[in-house]
Each structure stands twice: as C-alpha cells, then as structure tokens.
VOBA-1610 file (N, C-alpha, C; in pm, whole numbers, padded with zeros to 5 digits, always signed):
BEGIN
Met+11961+01171+02690Met+11881+01118+02582Met+11900+00967+02575Phe+11793+00893+02605Phe+11800+00747+02600Phe+11775+00699+02457Gln+11855+00605+02416Gln+11839+00544+02286Gln+11798+00398+02310Trp+11667+00374+02316Trp+11616+00245+02357Trp+11658+00134+02264Arg+11670+00162+02137Arg+11710+00058+02042Arg+11852+00010+02073Val+11940+00104+02104Val+12079+00068+02135Val+12085-00006+02269Ile+12008+00039+02367Ile+12008-00027+02497Ile+11953-00169+02485Leu+11845-00188+02411Leu+11788-00321+02395Leu+11881-00414+02317Leu+11943-00362+02213Leu+12038-00445+02137Leu+12159-00483+02222Ser+12206-00391+02303Ser+12319-00421+02391Ser+12283-00526+02494Ala+12165-00515+02552Ala+12120-00614+02650Ala+12103-00751+02584Leu+12047-00753+02463Leu+12032-00877+02390Leu+12168-00939+02360Ala+12266-00857+02322Ala+12400-00907+02293Ala+12462-00970+02417Val+12447-00906+02531Val+12503-00962+02655Val+12436-01095+02688Leu+12304-01102+02676Leu+12233-01226+02706Leu+12272-01339+02610Leu+12288-01307+02482Leu+12329-01409+02385Leu+12470-01459+02415Gln+12559-01369+02452Gln+12695-01411+02481Gln+12703-01492+02610Ile+12624-01457+02709Ile+12621-01536+02832Ile+12565-01676+02803Ala+12459-01683+02725Ala+12400-01812+02690Ala+12500-01897+02611Gly+12573-01834+02520Gly+12674-01907+02444Gly+12786-01959+02531Leu+12834-01877+02624Leu+12940-01922+02713Leu+12892-02032+02808Leu+12769-02020+02855Leu+12715-02125+02942Leu+12700-02257+02868Ser+12656-02253+02744Ser+12641-02378+02669Ser+12777-02439+02635Leu+12881-02357+02624Leu+13014-02412+02603Leu+13074-02470+02730Ala+13029-02423+02846Ala+13086-02466+02974Ala+13016-02587+03034Leu+12912-02638+02970Leu+12840-02752+03025Leu+12929-02877+03026Pro+12909-02965+03125Pro+12981-03093+03124Pro+12940-03179+03004Asp+13025-03272+02970Asp+13002-03354+02850Asp+12870-03430+02853Arg+12826-03474+02968Arg+12704-03555+02974Arg+12578-03476+02941Tyr+12585-03343+02942Tyr+12468-03259+02911Tyr+12474-03199+02771Glu+12580-03223+02698Glu+12600-03152+02571Glu+12537-03218+02450Gly+12472-03330+02464Gly+12404-03391+02351Gly+12496-03482+02271Pro+12453-03513+02149Pro+12531-03607+02067Pro+12661-03545+02016Ile+12755-03633+01986Ile+12886-03590+01934Ile+12871-03555+01786Leu+12916-03435+01750Leu+12917-03395+01609Leu+13046-03437+01541Tyr+13158-03423+01613Tyr+13287-03455+01554Tyr+13381-03501+01665Ala+13438-03619+01650Ala+13532-03673+01748Ala+13674-03645+01700Leu+13748-03564+01774Leu+13885-03532+01737Leu+13978-03648+01773Asn+13970-03695+01896Asn+14040-03814+01942Asn+13963-03870+02060Glu+14019-03968+02132Glu+13943-04031+02240Glu+13917-03937+02357Gly+13989-03828+02369Gly+13969-03736+02481Gly+13900-03606+02446His+13886-03577+02319His+13830-03448+02277His+13726-03469+02168Ser+13612-03405+02188Ser+13502-03414+02090Ser+13429-03281+02084Ile+13362-03260+01973Ile+13276-03144+01957Ile+13131-03193+01963Tyr+13057-03142+02061Tyr+12919-03183+02083Tyr+12824-03083+02019Ser+12696-03118+02015Ser+12597-03032+01950Ser+12582-02899+02023Leu+12587-02897+02157Leu+12574-02771+02228Leu+12700-02685+02216Asp+12814-02745+02182Asp+12932-02665+02153Asp+12909-02583+02026Gly+12848-02645+01927Gly+12815-02573+01805Gly+12714-02464+01829Leu+12612-02494+01911Leu+12512-02393+01945Leu+12575-02278+02022Gly+12665-02309+02115Gly+12734-02205+02192Gly+12817-02114+02104Ala+12888-02173+02008Ala+12967-02092+01916Ala+12877-02003+01831Leu+12765-02057+01787Leu+12669-01978+01708Leu+12612-01863+01790Leu+12575-01890+01917Leu+12522-01784+02003Leu+12627-01675+02027Leu+12751-01713+02045Leu+12857-01613+02063Leu+12875-01527+01938Leu+12870-01590+01822Leu+12883-01514+01697Leu+12766-01418+01679Val+12645-01465+01704Val+12528-01378+01692Val+12534-01266+01794Gly+12575-01297+01917Gly+12589-01195+02020Gly+12692-01088+01982Cys+12803-01130+01924Cys+12903-01033+01879Cys+12849-00946+01766Phe+12774-01005+01674Phe+12716-00928+01565Phe+12613-00827+01617Val+12531-00868+01714Val+12432-00777+01771Val+12500-00664+01846Ala+12608-00694+01920Ala+12683-00590+01991Ala+12745-00493+01891Trp+12801-00545+01783Trp+12859-00458+01681Trp+12751-00370+01617Ser+12634-00428+01592Ser+12524-00351+01535Ser+12479-00239+01629Ala+12471-00268+01758Ala+12433-00165+01854Ala+12535-00052+01855Gly+12662-00086+01849Gly+12766+00016+01844Gly+12759+00099+01717Ala+12731+00034+01605Ala+12720+00108+01478Ala+12600+00202+01479Ile+12487+00156+01534Ile+12369+00243+01543Ile+12397+00360+01635Trp+12460+00335+01750Trp+12492+00442+01844Trp+12585+00545+01780Gln+12688+00495+01710Gln+12783+00585+01646Gln+12715+00669+01538Arg+12628+00608+01459Arg+12557+00681+01354Arg+12467+00789+01416Gln+12400+00757+01527Gln+12313+00855+01591Gln+12395+00969+01653Met+12513+00941+01703Met+12598+01046+01760Met+12648+01140+01652His+12684+01085+01537His+12733+01170+01428His+12621+01250+01365Asp+12499+01195+01364Asp+12386+01268+01308Asp+12342+01384+01398Ser+12367+01373+01529Ser+12323+01476+01621Ser+12418+01595+01627Glu+12536+01586+01566Glu+12632+01697+01569Glu+12595+01810+01478
//
C-alpha cells in the first residue's frame, strides 16, 4: 500500500535538507552580504541564514511525514 502523501513529504524533506546543506557549504564569495561579523575570520552570511532555515523546514517536513505515516499505521490496525 503506497502512501503518496508520506512519500512526497519525505522526498521534499530530503530535497530541503540537501539544499540547506549546500547553501551552508558555499564558499564565502558566493554567500552574499554579511549579516553578523563574529571576528575578522568568522562571519554569518545571508545564505548561512537561508541554509539554516531550509534545514529547519526540512526537519519539520520529515517529522510531519513520520507523524502522518505513524497515524496511518495505527488507524489501519
């Protein structure tokens, strides 16, 4: 029995997390303007914030897919 909603949410979660990790791994010259300068060697750029947001949304979507799957499994018993 395929549960398309769970499969689509899981795929979306994986894509969001990959996009978030890729945006965090970009070199400094591609990350946009500095949001917060910690010291002369470390800064938080705009794409770092976007990457963190994408990871959080991806985790929430993955958790939602798991909750939907678990609810459907308990309802089918």
